[in-house]
Z-matrix of the N, CA and C atoms (Angstrom, degrees):
N
C 1 1.440
C 2 1.533 1 106.94
N 3 1.325 2 119.54 1 127.35
C 4 1.451 3 120.82 2 -179.72
C 5 1.514 4 110.74 3 -71.56
N 6 1.310 5 115.05 4 150.33
C 7 1.428 6 120.00 5 -178.53
C 8 1.510 7 108.65 6 -139.22
N 9 1.334 8 117.06 7 121.11
C 10 1.440 9 123.75 8 173.96
C 11 1.518 10 108.59 9 -102.03
N 12 1.304 11 118.21 10 115.24
C 13 1.459 12 120.48 11 178.62
C 14 1.541 13 110.13 12 -58.23
N 15 1.302 14 118.13 13 138.38
C 16 1.449 15 124.22 14 179.79
C 17 1.521 16 108.74 15 -103.42
N 18 1.322 17 117.34 16 130.56
C 19 1.430 18 123.48 17 179.89
C 20 1.537 19 114.29 18 54.05
N 21 1.342 20 114.37 19 46.45
C 22 1.439 21 122.05 20 -179.46
C 23 1.540 22 109.84 21 -60.38
N 24 1.333 23 117.96 22 138.43
C 25 1.467 24 120.57 23 -177.14
C 26 1.515 25 114.43 24 -59.44
N 27 1.323 26 118.19 25 -27.99
C 28 1.480 27 123.58 26 -179.38
C 29 1.473 28 112.30 27 -88.82
N 30 1.337 29 118.87 28 11.29
C 31 1.459 30 120.82 29 -179.09
C 32 1.515 31 114.53 30 -55.81
N 33 1.360 32 118.34 31 -43.67
C 34 1.503 33 116.40 32 177.74
C 35 1.543 34 113.88 33 -61.26
N 36 1.347 35 116.00 34 -35.81
C 37 1.471 36 119.82 35 177.24
C 38 1.517 37 110.96 36 -64.19
N 39 1.316 38 115.73 37 -42.28
C 40 1.512 39 118.86 38 -179.60
C 41 1.523 40 110.02 39 -66.62
N 42 1.314 41 116.75 40 -37.98
C 43 1.452 42 119.93 41 176.87
C 44 1.516 43 111.60 42 -64.51
N 45 1.315 44 119.37 43 -36.85
C 46 1.445 45 122.40 44 172.83
C 47 1.539 46 111.32 45 -62.05
N 48 1.307 47 115.66 46 -43.55
C 49 1.483 48 118.80 47 -179.79
C 50 1.567 49 108.95 48 -62.01
N 51 1.298 50 118.23 49 -47.30
C 52 1.450 51 117.98 50 -179.11
C 53 1.528 52 112.11 51 -66.78
N 54 1.327 53 115.56 52 -32.62
C 55 1.476 54 120.27 53 174.75
C 56 1.496 55 112.33 54 -65.84
N 57 1.335 56 116.63 55 -38.27
C 58 1.492 57 118.93 56 178.76
C 59 1.537 58 110.78 57 -70.43
N 60 1.319 59 117.26 58 -39.07
C 61 1.475 60 118.91 59 172.53
C 62 1.500 61 110.46 60 -58.51
N 63 1.285 62 117.27 61 -47.52
C 64 1.456 63 121.67 62 179.53
C 65 1.540 64 111.72 63 -60.38
N 66 1.330 65 117.00 64 -41.33
C 67 1.474 66 120.62 65 178.90
C 68 1.528 67 111.42 66 -66.85
N 69 1.325 68 116.73 67 -41.09
C 70 1.471 69 119.71 68 176.53
C 71 1.552 70 110.13 69 -60.37
N 72 1.328 71 117.23 70 -45.47
C 73 1.466 72 121.39 71 -178.01
C 74 1.535 73 108.76 72 -66.18
N 75 1.317 74 118.25 73 -42.31
C 76 1.453 75 121.90 74 177.97
C 77 1.529 76 112.42 75 -60.45
N 78 1.327 77 116.55 76 -45.30
C 79 1.460 78 119.54 77 -179.96
C 80 1.544 79 110.03 78 -67.97
N 81 1.345 80 115.98 79 -42.45
C 82 1.452 81 120.15 80 173.39
C 83 1.480 82 113.43 81 -54.33
N 84 1.349 83 116.13 82 -43.51
C 85 1.457 84 120.24 83 -176.46
C 86 1.489 85 113.49 84 -71.09
N 87 1.335 86 116.39 85 -41.82
C 88 1.465 87 120.80 86 177.69
C 89 1.523 88 110.94 87 -64.33
N 90 1.316 89 116.67 88 -46.71
C 91 1.473 90 121.99 89 176.79
C 92 1.509 91 109.77 90 -60.47
N 93 1.314 92 116.37 91 -41.22
C 94 1.479 93 118.93 92 -179.66
C 95 1.513 94 112.74 93 -67.55
N 96 1.349 95 117.24 94 -37.43
C 97 1.469 96 120.18 95 175.71
C 98 1.509 97 109.52 96 -60.34
N 99 1.325 98 115.80 97 -47.55
C 100 1.469 99 120.62 98 -177.73
C 101 1.536 100 110.28 99 -60.59
N 102 1.324 101 115.45 100 -43.46
C 103 1.468 102 119.86 101 -176.34
C 104 1.549 103 112.83 102 -73.00
N 105 1.329 104 117.29 103 -33.50
C 106 1.475 105 119.15 104 -174.74
C 107 1.556 106 112.79 105 -102.78
N 108 1.299 107 116.90 106 2.97
C 109 1.484 108 120.15 107 -178.17
C 110 1.533 109 109.94 108 -58.87
N 111 1.301 110 117.02 109 132.31
C 112 1.459 111 122.17 110 179.98
C 113 1.492 112 112.81 111 97.29
N 114 1.334 113 118.33 112 -12.82
C 115 1.443 114 122.87 113 176.13
C 116 1.583 115 110.93 114 -87.10
N 117 1.250 116 118.55 115 161.22
C 118 1.490 117 118.72 116 175.00
C 119 1.519 118 111.30 117 -58.08
N 120 1.265 119 118.97 118 149.87
C 121 1.489 120 123.29 119 -175.65
C 122 1.501 121 113.53 120 -55.90
N 123 1.328 122 117.73 121 -42.75
C 124 1.451 123 121.75 122 -177.50
C 125 1.519 124 112.42 123 -109.63
N 126 1.335 125 116.51 124 35.55
C 127 1.478 126 123.10 125 -179.35
C 128 1.550 127 109.92 126 -58.80
N 129 1.323 128 117.05 127 137.96
C 130 1.484 129 120.77 128 179.36
C 131 1.523 130 111.39 129 -108.81
N 132 1.344 131 114.18 130 46.86
C 133 1.453 132 120.02 131 -179.29
C 134 1.482 133 112.56 132 -83.81
N 135 1.328 134 116.50 133 -164.64
C 136 1.471 135 122.49 134 -175.95
C 137 1.513 136 111.22 135 -108.03
N 138 1.327 137 118.08 136 45.60
C 139 1.461 138 121.34 137 179.34
C 140 1.551 139 108.87 138 -85.46
N 141 1.290 140 116.30 139 123.86
C 142 1.473 141 122.45 140 178.94
C 143 1.536 142 109.83 141 -120.34
N 144 1.330 143 115.63 142 136.47
C 145 1.442 144 123.82 143 177.93
C 146 1.501 145 108.25 144 -136.96
N 147 1.356 146 117.20 145 125.99
C 148 1.465 147 123.50 146 179.07
C 149 1.554 148 111.81 147 50.92
N 150 1.310 149 116.33 148 39.85
C 151 1.460 150 121.10 149 178.21
C 152 1.496 151 116.66 150 80.30
N 153 1.332 152 118.00 151 4.84
C 154 1.456 153 122.12 152 -177.03
C 155 1.557 154 109.19 153 -123.98
N 156 1.332 155 116.12 154 138.89
C 157 1.479 156 118.90 155 177.76
C 158 1.534 157 107.90 156 -78.19
N 159 1.331 158 114.50 157 148.87
C 160 1.462 159 118.00 158 -174.25
C 161 1.523 160 110.23 159 -150.61
N 162 1.293 161 113.97 160 167.11
C 163 1.476 162 122.39 161 168.32
C 164 1.519 163 105.71 162 -140.15
N 165 1.325 164 117.20 163 178.23
C 166 1.465 165 121.03 164 -174.38
C 167 1.588 166 110.24 165 -63.47
N 168 1.313 167 116.45 166 -38.85
C 169 1.502 168 118.08 167 -177.91
C 170 1.496 169 109.45 168 -65.72
N 171 1.359 170 118.10 169 -44.31
C 172 1.479 171 121.87 170 -179.38
C 173 1.526 172 108.86 171 -66.96
N 174 1.282 173 120.37 172 -37.95
C 175 1.436 174 122.90 173 179.73
C 176 1.546 175 110.79 174 -64.64
N 177 1.299 176 115.78 175 -45.43
C 178 1.498 177 119.31 176 178.72
C 179 1.529 178 111.49 177 -63.87
N 180 1.300 179 117.89 178 -41.64
C 181 1.498 180 121.36 179 177.50
C 182 1.540 181 107.84 180 -64.30
N 183 1.337 182 118.79 181 -36.96
C 184 1.459 183 120.34 182 -179.73
C 185 1.476 184 112.15 183 -67.41
N 186 1.357 185 118.52 184 -36.95
C 187 1.455 186 121.21 185 175.66
C 188 1.523 187 110.48 186 -58.47
N 189 1.314 188 116.26 187 -48.28
C 190 1.444 189 120.76 188 -179.98
C 191 1.514 190 113.19 189 -64.53
N 192 1.316 191 114.76 190 -43.55
C 193 1.480 192 118.57 191 -177.94
C 194 1.524 193 110.54 192 -70.37
N 195 1.349 194 118.67 193 -38.38
C 196 1.456 195 121.04 194 176.88
C 197 1.527 196 112.63 195 -61.63
N 198 1.358 197 116.47 196 -41.25
C 199 1.449 198 119.81 197 177.08
C 200 1.538 199 109.79 198 -67.19
N 201 1.302 200 119.07 199 -38.36
C 202 1.471 201 124.64 200 176.14
C 203 1.523 202 108.93 201 -57.48
N 204 1.320 203 118.28 202 -48.91
C 205 1.498 204 119.73 203 -178.50
C 206 1.494 205 112.53 204 -68.12
N 207 1.352 206 119.02 205 -34.68
C 208 1.464 207 120.35 206 179.44
C 209 1.520 208 108.37 207 -66.83
N 210 1.344 209 116.43 208 -42.52
C 211 1.463 210 119.88 209 176.91
C 212 1.528 211 111.73 210 -58.19
N 213 1.353 212 113.26 211 -46.44
C 214 1.484 213 117.91 212 178.91
C 215 1.517 214 112.47 213 -61.98
N 216 1.311 215 118.72 214 -37.86
C 217 1.460 216 121.77 215 -179.35
C 218 1.566 217 111.19 216 -71.33
N 219 1.299 218 115.49 217 -27.96
C 220 1.466 219 117.64 218 -179.57
C 221 1.562 220 113.21 219 -82.41
N 222 1.282 221 118.32 220 -9.78
C 223 1.470 222 122.03 221 179.97
C 224 1.510 223 110.34 222 -84.03
N 225 1.296 224 119.10 223 134.23
C 226 1.423 225 123.70 224 176.83
C 227 1.539 226 112.69 225 -97.34
N 228 1.293 227 117.23 226 12.61
C 229 1.438 228 121.57 227 179.38
C 230 1.540 229 109.28 228 -106.30
N 231 1.299 230 116.35 229 -172.97
C 232 1.430 231 120.96 230 179.69
C 233 1.537 232 111.41 231 -74.85
N 234 1.313 233 118.28 232 -6.57
C 235 1.468 234 119.26 233 174.42
C 236 1.515 235 112.41 234 -60.21
N 237 1.333 236 118.05 235 -40.55
C 238 1.442 237 120.28 236 175.24
C 239 1.522 238 112.37 237 -64.00
N 240 1.327 239 117.02 238 -37.32
C 241 1.440 240 122.10 239 177.80
C 242 1.519 241 111.46 240 -59.18
N 243 1.324 242 115.69 241 -48.97
C 244 1.460 243 120.46 242 -179.94
C 245 1.547 244 111.59 243 -71.80
N 246 1.329 245 118.18 244 -34.59
C 247 1.426 246 119.59 245 178.32
C 248 1.557 247 111.43 246 -66.87
N 249 1.335 248 116.58 247 -38.70
C 250 1.458 249 118.91 248 179.11
C 251 1.495 250 112.05 249 -68.65
N 252 1.359 251 117.88 250 -42.10
C 253 1.422 252 120.65 251 175.83
C 254 1.528 253 112.54 252 -59.67
N 255 1.324 254 116.15 253 -44.48
C 256 1.439 255 122.01 254 179.86
C 257 1.541 256 110.22 255 -65.14
N 258 1.326 257 117.35 256 -45.58
C 259 1.430 258 121.52 257 -178.90
C 260 1.591 259 110.56 258 -64.66
N 261 1.308 260 116.80 259 -38.31
C 262 1.437 261 120.47 260 177.49
C 263 1.501 262 111.75 261 -61.14
N 264 1.327 263 118.09 262 -44.72
C 265 1.470 264 122.90 263 177.11
C 266 1.551 265 109.70 264 -63.54
N 267 1.293 266 116.45 265 -43.87
C 268 1.492 267 119.86 266 -179.52
C 269 1.539 268 110.40 267 -61.69
N 270 1.326 269 117.43 268 -43.52
C 271 1.451 270 119.71 269 -179.39
C 272 1.519 271 110.13 270 -66.00
N 273 1.342 272 117.76 271 -40.92
C 274 1.499 273 119.34 272 -178.97
C 275 1.529 274 109.12 273 -66.71
N 276 1.299 275 118.82 274 -45.77
C 277 1.444 276 121.93 275 -179.57
C 278 1.513 277 111.62 276 -62.20
N 279 1.335 278 114.62 277 -46.17
C 280 1.485 279 118.77 278 -179.88
C 281 1.519 280 111.72 279 -64.01
N 282 1.319 281 118.21 280 -40.73
C 283 1.462 282 120.98 281 177.35
C 284 1.502 283 114.75 282 -60.35
N 285 1.336 284 114.22 283 -44.58
C 286 1.488 285 118.74 284 179.70
C 287 1.548 286 109.23 285 -70.04
N 288 1.352 287 117.29 286 -43.26
C 289 1.437 288 118.96 287 -177.10
C 290 1.532 289 109.98 288 -65.55
N 291 1.310 290 118.88 289 -40.25
C 292 1.474 291 119.63 290 -178.53
C 293 1.504 292 110.16 291 -74.85
N 294 1.363 293 119.58 292 -27.04
C 295 1.449 294 119.82 293 175.25
C 296 1.574 295 109.81 294 -67.04
N 297 1.305 296 115.39 295 -34.28
C 298 1.473 297 118.62 296 -177.80
C 299 1.495 298 112.45 297 -70.15
N 300 1.376 299 119.19 298 -21.19
C 301 1.436 300 121.88 299 -179.79
C 302 1.526 301 110.56 300 -114.92
N 303 1.289 302 119.50 301 18.71
C 304 1.434 303 123.48 302 -170.67
C 305 1.532 304 112.87 303 -54.30
N 306 1.285 305 117.59 304 -48.31
C 307 1.458 306 122.58 305 -175.06
C 308 1.537 307 114.64 306 -96.84
N 309 1.334 308 115.59 307 20.75
C 310 1.470 309 120.26 308 -178.65
C 311 1.523 310 109.67 309 -117.98
N 312 1.332 311 113.85 310 172.68
C 313 1.462 312 119.73 311 175.73
C 314 1.525 313 112.17 312 -71.61
N 315 1.337 314 118.29 313 -11.29
C 316 1.433 315 120.02 314 177.57
C 317 1.551 316 115.07 315 -78.35
N 318 1.334 317 115.44 316 0.75
C 319 1.462 318 121.97 317 179.09
C 320 1.554 319 107.89 318 -80.04
N 321 1.318 320 116.09 319 65.03
C 322 1.463 321 120.96 320 -174.51
C 323 1.493 322 114.98 321 -71.47
N 324 1.331 323 118.94 322 -15.45
C 325 1.461 324 122.23 323 176.41
C 326 1.523 325 112.51 324 -94.85
N 327 1.323 326 116.25 325 3.96
C 328 1.487 327 123.45 326 176.14
C 329 1.520 328 112.01 327 60.64
N 330 1.333 329 118.10 328 38.87
C 331 1.475 330 121.38 329 179.09
C 332 1.513 331 110.43 330 -67.59
N 333 1.295 332 115.01 331 153.57
C 334 1.480 333 123.26 332 166.91
C 335 1.490 334 107.28 333 -120.80
N 336 1.301 335 120.56 334 175.95
C 337 1.451 336 122.00 335 -179.90
C 338 1.524 337 109.14 336 -65.55
N 339 1.319 338 120.04 337 -32.43
C 340 1.447 339 119.82 338 178.71
C 341 1.557 340 110.31 339 -67.45
N 342 1.284 341 116.71 340 -36.53
C 343 1.450 342 121.82 341 175.48
C 344 1.534 343 111.35 342 -63.12
N 345 1.302 344 116.14 343 -40.10
C 346 1.491 345 121.20 344 178.15
C 347 1.512 346 109.41 345 -64.19
N 348 1.365 347 117.50 346 -45.33
C 349 1.466 348 121.68 347 -179.21
C 350 1.520 349 109.83 348 -62.24
N 351 1.292 350 118.15 349 -44.55
C 352 1.471 351 121.80 350 -179.03
C 353 1.535 352 109.28 351 -64.96
N 354 1.339 353 116.63 352 -40.92
C 355 1.445 354 119.99 353 178.96
C 356 1.534 355 111.12 354 -61.75
N 357 1.333 356 116.97 355 -42.82
C 358 1.482 357 118.90 356 -179.89
C 359 1.535 358 110.46 357 -70.19
N 360 1.311 359 118.99 358 -37.55
C 361 1.444 360 121.53 359 178.33
C 362 1.571 361 111.54 360 -65.30
N 363 1.334 362 114.39 361 -43.23
C 364 1.488 363 119.09 362 176.83
C 365 1.542 364 109.03 363 -63.84
N 366 1.296 365 117.20 364 -40.26
C 367 1.466 366 121.04 365 -179.92
C 368 1.539 367 110.31 366 -60.52
N 369 1.305 368 116.17 367 -45.40
C 370 1.472 369 119.84 368 179.38
C 371 1.533 370 111.69 369 -64.59
N 372 1.324 371 115.55 370 -43.02
C 373 1.486 372 120.89 371 178.57
C 374 1.554 373 109.97 372 -62.92
N 375 1.297 374 118.06 373 -43.24
C 376 1.444 375 120.83 374 -177.96
C 377 1.511 376 111.21 375 -71.84
N 378 1.357 377 118.62 376 -33.98
C 379 1.461 378 120.03 377 173.02
C 380 1.526 379 110.55 378 -62.25
N 381 1.349 380 116.82 379 -44.41
C 382 1.466 381 120.28 380 178.41
C 383 1.501 382 112.33 381 -62.23
N 384 1.356 383 118.44 382 -41.65
C 385 1.434 384 120.36 383 179.66
C 386 1.531 385 108.83 384 -67.66
N 387 1.284 386 117.01 385 -36.01
C 388 1.493 387 118.90 386 179.18
C 389 1.514 388 112.95 387 -68.66
N 390 1.344 389 115.44 388 -32.14
C 391 1.474 390 117.10 389 -179.61
C 392 1.504 391 111.45 390 -71.65
N 393 1.329 392 118.69 391 -27.61
C 394 1.465 393 118.18 392 -176.17
C 395 1.494 394 113.56 393 -110.54
N 396 1.332 395 119.30 394 17.00
C 397 1.466 396 122.37 395 -174.08
C 398 1.473 397 112.98 396 -110.52
N 399 1.386 398 119.40 397 17.36
C 400 1.433 399 120.96 398 -175.91
C 401 1.530 400 109.26 399 -78.36
N 402 1.329 401 114.75 400 140.20
C 403 1.486 402 122.14 401 -177.82
C 404 1.532 403 107.98 402 -112.27
N 405 1.348 404 115.24 403 144.35
C 406 1.440 405 118.61 404 175.54
C 407 1.529 406 108.93 405 -158.19
N 408 1.268 407 116.54 406 175.32
C 409 1.450 408 121.82 407 178.34
C 410 1.540 409 106.33 408 -68.72
N 411 1.309 410 114.61 409 163.42
C 412 1.480 411 119.65 410 177.04
C 413 1.543 412 111.18 411 -62.63
N 414 1.334 413 116.23 412 -34.09
C 415 1.430 414 121.26 413 179.44
C 416 1.533 415 110.23 414 -66.50
N 417 1.326 416 116.39 415 -43.65
C 418 1.464 417 123.28 416 -179.51
C 419 1.537 418 107.90 417 -64.02
N 420 1.332 419 117.75 418 -43.40
C 421 1.456 420 120.22 419 -178.59
C 422 1.517 421 110.97 420 -66.78
N 423 1.343 422 117.90 421 -38.77
C 424 1.443 423 121.78 422 177.20
C 425 1.530 424 111.93 423 -65.44
N 426 1.354 425 115.77 424 -40.53
C 427 1.465 426 121.19 425 177.66
C 428 1.501 427 112.06 426 -61.04
N 429 1.341 428 115.97 427 -45.14
C 430 1.456 429 119.00 428 179.62
C 431 1.521 430 111.97 429 -69.42
N 432 1.327 431 118.48 430 -33.82
C 433 1.447 432 121.92 431 176.23
C 434 1.556 433 109.92 432 -63.54
N 435 1.365 434 116.41 433 -46.35
C 436 1.475 435 120.68 434 179.03
C 437 1.526 436 110.33 435 -63.32
N 438 1.330 437 118.34 436 -40.75
C 439 1.428 438 120.29 437 179.72
C 440 1.527 439 111.59 438 -64.47
N 441 1.337 440 115.73 439 -40.83
C 442 1.475 441 121.40 440 177.81
C 443 1.525 442 109.77 441 -61.58
N 444 1.347 443 117.41 442 -48.65
C 445 1.451 444 121.91 443 -178.58
C 446 1.515 445 110.68 444 -63.14
N 447 1.311 446 115.93 445 -39.56
C 448 1.474 447 120.34 446 -179.47
C 449 1.532 448 108.82 447 -67.14
N 450 1.285 449 118.38 448 -39.93
C 451 1.468 450 121.11 449 178.61
C 452 1.527 451 110.92 450 -65.60
N 453 1.310 452 115.79 451 -38.18
C 454 1.471 453 120.24 452 -178.92
C 455 1.561 454 108.01 453 -67.90
N 456 1.326 455 117.75 454 -45.49
C 457 1.455 456 121.05 455 -178.27
C 458 1.524 457 111.23 456 -63.84
N 459 1.341 458 116.36 457 -36.81
C 460 1.494 459 119.84 458 177.54
C 461 1.524 460 110.96 459 -67.36
N 462 1.330 461 115.55 460 -38.93
C 463 1.483 462 117.22 461 180.00
C 464 1.499 463 110.31 462 -68.24
N 465 1.333 464 117.95 463 -31.60
C 466 1.457 465 118.32 464 179.09
C 467 1.524 466 115.66 465 -73.02
N 468 1.329 467 116.32 466 -21.02
C 469 1.456 468 119.81 467 179.23
C 470 1.550 469 113.19 468 -90.07
N 471 1.319 470 115.97 469 -7.49
C 472 1.487 471 118.74 470 179.48
C 473 1.467 472 111.44 471 -79.71
């Protein structure tokens, strides 16, 4: 049975991590838009920004996604929890999908292997932040803690 910790003590640290990922992506996107402005949207050139290959389409998507992550990190509600889980899955799926078309003409976002690796790492980090970023009332947190301790003590007696 899955368990999402409620009001985890490290929640602020996880929010900082997701905010830093969002800030990196936002800076990457803005810098990429500046560098690739005037080129075709899905250009497959050799434009590199912050160690990642990009084109105008990928840069524009990065600006939107970076802003999305920063908004999610700034929310103290479960909205950030769900945004981080969703973003983690999106990064993982995008990384694997783009790796599968890396050396083909279907690589419309101009990914390189370094971009795939960063996408997968960010996906794992965002999934971890989403798993520990759930918010609830003190009563809900106490109930889940008691349930967890009860489950652990039952498992130890078997």
